[in-house]
N, C-alpha and C positions, 0 to 999 in steps of 0.2 A: 363512454363510447368504446366498443371493442376494437381489436386490431383491424378486422374486416372493414368495418365502417370508417376507421381513420384512413385507411389506404384508399377506399373508394372515394372518399372526400378529397384526398390530396390529388387524385388523378382527374377530378371533375373540372368542367369548364371553367369554374371560377375558384378552384382549389388553390392551396398555397403554392403548388409547384408552377402554376401559370403566373403567380406573383413573383416567385423567386427566380424563375427562369425565363428570360425575355423571349426566347424562341420556342417555348414549350407550347404544345397544342394537344388536347386529348386524342388519343388513338385507341380505338376498341381493343386491339390486340395487346397492347401494352398494359391497359388496365385489367384485361382478363388474366394476364400473367401475373401482374401484382397482386391481385385478389387470391389466386390460387397459391402463390407463395405465402400470403398472410395466413390463409387456412391451414397450411402445412406447419407454419411456425407455431400456431396456436394448438393444433391437434397432434402434431408429431407425425412421423412417417417419412416416406421417400416420395420425392416429386421429381420427375424428369420432363423437361420443357424443351422443345425445339422451337426457337423463336427466330424467324426469317430475318434477313438483313432489313434494318430500318425500323424494327419494332421498338428498340430502346430497351433491351433486356437488362442492361446494367442499372438503369433507374428502377426497373420492375422488380429486382431483388433487393436493391440497396434500400429503397424507401420502406418496404415492410420490415426489413431487418433492423434498420435504425429505429423504427417506431415501436418495435417488439419489446425493447428493454432487455433483451437477452444479449449474452456475450456471443459474438459471432466470429467464426473463422471463415475466411474467403481464401480459396485457392484458385489461381489462374494459370494459364499455360506457360507464360514466359516472364522473364524479369521485366521486360518492356511493358507488358500489360499490367504487371504488379505495380510498377512505378506510376502508370497512368491512373490506376484506381486510387493509390494512396495520395499522390500528389495533386491530382485533378478533381476526380469525380466525388471522392469521399468529402474532401474539405468543403466543396460547394454545397453539398447536400446537409452536412452537419451545420454549416453557418446558416443556411436557410431554415433549418429546423429549430435553431437556437438551443440545441441540446449539448450539455456539457459531457461530451463523449470522448473518451481516450483512445487514440488510434496508434497502431503500430505496424511496422512492415518488418517481416523476418526473412532474410535470405540465408542461403547456405554458407558454410565456412569460406568458400572460395570467393565470395564477394566481399569479405572484410580483410582489411589490413591486419596482419599478425605482427605485432611489435617485436615479438621474439625472432621471427624469421628475418625481419628488416634488420635487426642488430647483427644477426648471423652473416649477412652478406659481407659486411666489413671484417667480420672475424675469420671468415673462411680464408684458407691458404691457397684456394683454387683461384687462378687469375680469371677475371671476367672481362668480357668485351667492353671496351669504352663506352660504346652506345648504350649498353645495358647499364652501365654505372651512372650514366647521366640521366637515364629514366628513373633509377633508384633515387638519385639526388633529388629529382623533381617530386617523387613520391614522399620523400623525407620533408620537403618544404610544406607539401600539402598536409602531412600527418600532424604538423604542430598546430594546425588550425581546425581540422575536421572534428566534428561532435560525434558522427556516426562511424567512421572508418570505413564507409561503403566506397569502394574503388570506383562505382559508377560516377561519382562526383568529379572524377578527373577526366577533363575533355580528351578524346582521342585515344584513350587507353583501352585496348582490345581485351576482352574477357580471356581469350585464349593466348595473350602474349607471353613471351618468356619471363618478362619482369614480373607480371602478375602472379605467376607460379612460384617465383622466388620469395614473394613477400606475403604469401597467404598460406594458411594451414589446411590440412586435411584431418579427418578423424584419426588417421594413423599417425600424422606428424605432430599433433598437438601434445605438448609435454604435460598438460593438466595443471593441477593446483600447485605443482612445484615450479611453475613458470614465474620468473621474476616480474613479469607484467600482468600476472593473474588479476589484480585488482583494476587494471586500466584496460582489460581485454575488450575489444569492441564486440565479439561475438557474445560474451557474457552479458555486456550491457544490452545488445539487442534482444536477447533472450528474456532478460529481466523486464524490459519494457513490454515485450509481447505478452507475458504472463500477467502484467497489470492492466492490460488494454481491454477496452470494451469491444473493439473491432480490430482484428488482427489479419493482415493480408500476407499470404505466403504464395509459393508457386508449386506446381505439381511435383516437380523434382524434389523440392524439399519435403512436401507432404509424404511422398512415398519413402524417401530415404529415411525419414524419421520413424514411419510405420514399421519399417523393417529393422532398423538398427537402434532406435531409441537414443539417438545422439544429438538432435539438433533443436530440440525444444518444443516441437509440435506434440511430442508424446505427453508432455505435461500440459499443453493447451487442450488437446482433445477432451479430456474428462471434465474440463471447466467450462466449455462452451455449450450454449443451448442449442445451437444449430451450425452446420456446415454447408457453405455454398461453394460448389464446383462449377466455375465458369470455364468456357472453352473446353467443355467436357468430352468433345470428340477425341481429344489428345490423351485422355486418361489412360486407356488401355496400354498404348504404345509406351507411354511414360512408365507405367506401373510395372510392366514386365521387366524393365531394366532393373528394378530394384527388388523383384521377387525372385531373383536368382543369383547366380555367381557371375562376377566379371573379374578377370585377372589379366593384366597385359604386361608386356615387358617394360613399359613406361612406369608402372608402379614399382616394378622390381628395381629399376634404375634410379628412381627417386629414393628409394630405400637405401640403396648404395651411397647416394649422395649425402643423406642425412646421417647415416652411420659414420662416414668419413669425417663429417663436420664435427660430430659429438665425441667420437673416440679421440680425436686430436685434442680436445678440450678437457676431457674428463678421464680418459683411460689410455693415455700414450704409454707404450711400452708394456702393457698388461697383456698383450696378445700380438701375434704377427698379423696386425689388422690389414696391411697392404696386400699381403699374400691372399688372405681369406677374400678380400673384396676383389682383387684382380681375378682370382679363380671364378668367383661368382659372375663377374662382368664377362669373362671370356665364355662361360657356359650360356649366358643369356644372348650373346652375340651368335653362338653357334645355333641355338634354338631359333632365333629370329631369322637367321639365314636359311634354315631348313624350311620353316613356315613360308618364307617368301617364294620358295620354289613352287608352291602350290597355285599361285595366281598373282595377278598384278595388283597394285594399290587399289583399294576400294572393293576388293573381292570378299564376298562372305562364303566360306567353304563349309559344305555339309560336314556333319560330324556324327555319323550313325554308328560306327564301330569303335574300335580301340583308338583310331587316329582320324583326323580330318581327311575327307576324300581327296585322293591325288597324292597323298604322302605315304611313304612306306611305313607299315606299322612297327617294324623293329627299329628303324631310324628315329621315328617319333618317340618311341618308348625310351630309347637310349638318351635322346636329347632332353626330355622332361625329367628323366631320372637323374641326370647330371646336374641340371639346375636345382633339383630337390636335394641332392647331396651337399652341393656347395652352399646353398641356403641354410640347410641344417647345420653345417659346421659353423657358419657365422652366428646363427641363432644360439648355439651351444656356447660359443665363446662370449656372446653378450650375457648369456645367463650366468656364467661363471664370475663375471666382474660386476653384475648389476647390484649385488648385495653392498658392495664396497663403493661403487660409483652409481648411487641412486638415480642420477639423471639419465642412465641408460636404461632403466626399467621399462619406460614406455617404448623404447626402440625393440627391446626383447619381445614385449607382448605383441608389438606390431609384426615382428618377424615370424613369430609363431602363428599369427593369424594368416600371413601370407603362405606359410608352409603348409597350413590345414587347407586352404583354397587349392594350393597346387596339387596336393594329394587327391582332392575330390575330382579334379580333371584327369587324374591318372586312372580313374576307376571307369567302369562302363557308363554309358548314358542312362539315366532312370527312364522308366517306361513313360512316365507322365511329364516328361520335360523334352525340351529340344536344345541342341548343343551346337555351336558353330565356331569357326575360327575366322576373325576379321583381319585382313592385311592391310595395313596402311603404308605409307611411304617410309615411315621410320620404325613402326612398331607392329606387334602382334597383339590381338586382344581375343582371349578365350571367353566365351559367353555361354551361359546355360540358364534357361528361364522356363517358366510355365507357359503354356499357350495363350492364357488369358488371365486376367486378375479377379475373376469371378469369386474364387475361393477366399482370396485376400479380402475383397470388399465385403463379402458376407460375413467373415469374421468380425469385422469393425461396425457393421451396421446390424448385425443380429440383435443386439440389445433393444433396438428400435422396433424390430418386427416381433419380438417375443417379450411382451409386457410382463409376463409372469416371472421372467428371470431378469428383467431389466435393472441395472444397478441404480443407486440413488443419484449418482452423477453420470454425465455423459451426454453427448449429443442426442436430442430426441427428434430433431428434424434435419434431413439432408436434402439439398436442392441441387440438382444437376442441370446444367443449361448450356446450349450451344446453337449456332445457326444450322448445323448439319449433324443429326444424329440417327437418321435412318431414312428408308424410302418406302416404309409402309406405316400403317397407322399405329402399330405397337412400338415402332422404333426398336425393332429387335436387333439391328446392327449394333446398337449401343447396349441395350439392357441385357442381351445374352452375354456379351463378352465381360460385363461388369457385374454380372450375378444379381440383376435388378429386376427380375421377371415380374415381381408382385408390386412393382412401384406404380404409383399414379402417373399417367403420361398425359401430356398436353402438348399440341401442336398449335403454334400460333403463326399465320401466313404473314409474309411481309406486306406492308401498306403500300409498297410501290406498284405504279401502273406499268407492270413490265410489257404488257401487250402493245403500249404505245411508245414506252421509254427504250425498249430494247428489241433487237432482232437476232434471230438465231439463223446462221448460214452454214450448211453442210455442203461444200462444193462437190461437184460431180467431175469425174475424169481424172483425179488425181491418182498417182501410183498407190499401190497397196502399202500400209505401213510396213509390211515385211520387207519391202524393197527400200531399205533404210536410206541409202545414198540418194536415190532418185526422189523419194518421199521428202527428205529434209530439203532438197533443192526446191521442190515444188512448194513446200510451205514457206520457205524463205521468199520465194517469188510473189506469193499470194499476200504475205504480210508486208512486204516491201511495196507492192502496188498500193494496198490500202493506206500504208503510212504516207505514201507519196501525195495522195489525194487530200489527206487530213493534215498534212504538215507535221507528221509524227504521231504522238498520242496513242502509241501502239505498245502493248504488252504481249510478247510471245512466250507461252508456257510450254516447256518441253517435259516429256516423261523420262528421258534419259540424258546422261552427261554427253554421250555421243552426239545425239541430236541438237543438244545445247550448243556444242561446239561447231557442228557443221552449219547450222542455221545462223549462228552468230558470225561465223566467217563469211557466208554468202552475203549477209546483209552489210557487213563492214566493207567488203569489196565493192559492193554496188554503190553505197553511199559513203564515198571517200571524203577527204578533208575539203574538197571543192564544192561538195554538195551540201545544202543547207539542212543537214541532219546529223544528229549525234546518235550513234549505235552504241548501247551500253550492254555488256554481256556479264552475267553473273561469273564471279570468279576473277574478274579483271579489276576488281576494286572492292573495298569494304562494302557491305550490304547498305549501311546507312547512308554512305556517300552516293551510291547508285540511286538510292530512293529519293534522296534530297534533289538530286538533278532531274530525275524523272517527274517528280511532283511539281517542279517549277515550270515544266511545260516549255513553251517556246522562249528561247533566250537569244537576244540579238539576231532574231531572224532564224535561228536553228531550231528545228523540232527535234523530237527525241523518241527513240525506239529502245525498248528494254527486253532482252532476251534472258529468260530465267528458267530455273528448274527448282526442284526441291522446296526449300523453305518459302519461296515466293508464291506458292500455290495457295497459301492461306496467310491471314494476318497482315496483308498488304492493303492499306486504305489510301486510296488516291481519288478523292472526290473532284467533281468539277470536270472541266474540259481538258485537263492534262492527260486523261485517260478516256478514250471513246472507242478503242478496238482491242479486243482480247482474242488472240489466236492460240488455240490449243492444238498441238501437233497431232495427237492421237489419244484414243480412249485410255485412261490411266489405270489399266489392270495391273495388279501386284505381279512383280517377276515370279514366274512359276518355278525358277530354280533357286529362289531365296529359301534358306533352310527353315525360317519361321513359316513361310507360306506353304512349303511342302508338308511340314509336320502338322499344321492346321488342316490342310487337305486330307491327309491320312486319317486324322482323327474323325473328321466328318464322315469319310468312307466307312470307317469302322462301325459308326452309328447308323449306317444306311442312308446317309444324306448325300446331297450332290455338293462337291467342293465348288463347283462353278456357280450354280444357282444360289447356294447358301453362303458362299464366302467371297468368291472372286468377283461376282457381279455386283453385290452390295458395296464392297470395298471400292470398285471402280466408279459406281454411281455416286458415292459419297466424295471421293476425290474430284470427280468432274463437277460436282455441285460447288465444292470449295473453290476451284479454279474460276468457275463461271461467276462466283460472288465477288470476284475483283472488279466486275464491270460497272454495276449500279450500286453506289454507296449512299446516295442522297435522293431525295425526291425530285430534284431538278436535273440529275444526271441523265445522260442518254448515250447509247452506243450499240455496237454490233459484237456478238459472240461468233467467232468462226470455230468450229470443230472439224479439223481437216482429216476426218476419218469416215470413209463411206460406210463403215460398218453400222454406224449410227442410223443409216437408212436402210441397209440391205439385210442385216441380221434381225433374227426374231427378237432379240434381247434389246434392240435399239429402242423400241417403244418405251420399255421400262426405264432405260437411262434417260430418254427425253422427259419422261414424267417426273424424273427426280429434279430436274432443272426448273427454275422459275418459268412461268407461262409466257415466254417470249413470242413475238410474231415470227413466223417461220418464212424465211426467204428461200425460194426454190431455184432460181436460175441466176446465171452470171449477170444477166441484165438488170435484175433486181438488186443484186449486190452492189453493182456499180451506181445504181440510182441511189440506194440508201447511203453509199458513201458521199455522194454529192450533196445530198440533203444535210448530212451531219456537217460537211465542210462549209455549207452555208448557214449553219446555225439552227437548223430545224431538227425535228425528231426524225429518226431513221425511216419511219413509214408514215404514210398519210392516214 
């Protein structure tokens, strides 16, 4: 029996999936996707699948992949989804299949404990905050029993915490085979397991980081696998461009200073005037950071079309970056002079030389085929330069599949890309063009949900225009609050800007004070996982829940059941026109004679709107209302195209119908008759 027949039989009414999974039932869309994946695995090539919510795309690619007998590399958008695949979905299917498959999960360096850096914490002469030292002690206790060294095993430890940065390594700070803990290195162990596995799960950041720098193990994996599956592929371009260019920030330079200080005290004390060299570099970095901060507030992305970012004096910028370069060069030269006698400093010398080369590239004019910008955060500056899309990068890696005459003996012959949102046209051009996959086979599988009965779409009339930001946010808060009051919470408000997030959150928290039976959660006022746990719980001790969020909550948030019945989107999520990447892509399209609005802005907004709307209905028994508080969806010519990108929900036309739908939901009925 060939793979096609095996897969068709697995998804049949009486197939092994129905016996292994109690809640499984055949879905035509899921079977169609699985069969298409099987065909691509057998024949080779590139398959792009948009699978609507509820299709069950994970099983659709996992079952054919596991049955194919090929080595498979799976990449997904986040570490959380990576863990879900590795810890839940894969083990269930492998057990049901009864196949002796070896599975591995590979993350980037920052996910694993570095024993060298853990030891350095106590050797450092720099005093540490007692709270940090208590956290380090907790990690030390855990380190004695862990087999993987994955910091995600430690409850409550945030990825971006200060202590996590202290006990992990980067490509630059790893001391390599000279490390006293080389044989026990958790990163090396994870890579070795990945190379031996039949199925390896990575994330997009790791996938692209390795494609660019050949550092994290995937470079060795790619030639040895038969197929690559990219899940949550809609995030691929935005992730990829981060790694296809240059990024250099003041934080990287300050971490370099920290590591040099620690190592020269151990290995080269008195061989150079280290304190003077490090002090001069730190002072230059502080002056550089202060100058950059003059250009905008925290969170600003500043255009960089000429010799300096927009809003900063060219001469002052040139002097500041030149001074940092001078001080960094002096430190690197001093490290080079002692590296032969103090071999432990050789990695620091090489790291400093790389930083110097990156800094020099930012002192040169912007290349014609790239975009450059300066990002200001509360404590640091980040200089970034990237291509506008990953098309060239992806074509380089997939070319052997498309050109069989030059295909090497080894390497992935099949590439599968899938997500719930990849485009608003039959060719899925929003995704395929940016990723250089114009010749790929394309398949669209609709959601099995009955949106016309399960969900309603309401575009309220009479609200202030979105451009009237203060009045509009107040009206959105009033609308969301009215809906939540009827439903007893169960409301998610998604905003397109942080200003709207703060304004709407403040309005709702003022309306529902401590004496009201409602908890109003606002993104940024607590860790994301804590906010989500409370929101998923629904009504607690008679208190309902409203969550106001922006940014990452637009996708990847899964709240099935009655805990979420109302999603309010404040306005159409067009890309910010003054963002440097958006401007550069628009200029590129204009140069090609295309419309930046029709060919870029509108598809981007449609896909973001589709992602936000996808939070509402997650199961076949869910029901709810989607409110888009933006009259442009009704009044503008492009509104029809954006509505067509949404699931086919029942349209509510009046405030009376909106109130009636809320009452029906509150009584446990579908929103429309």
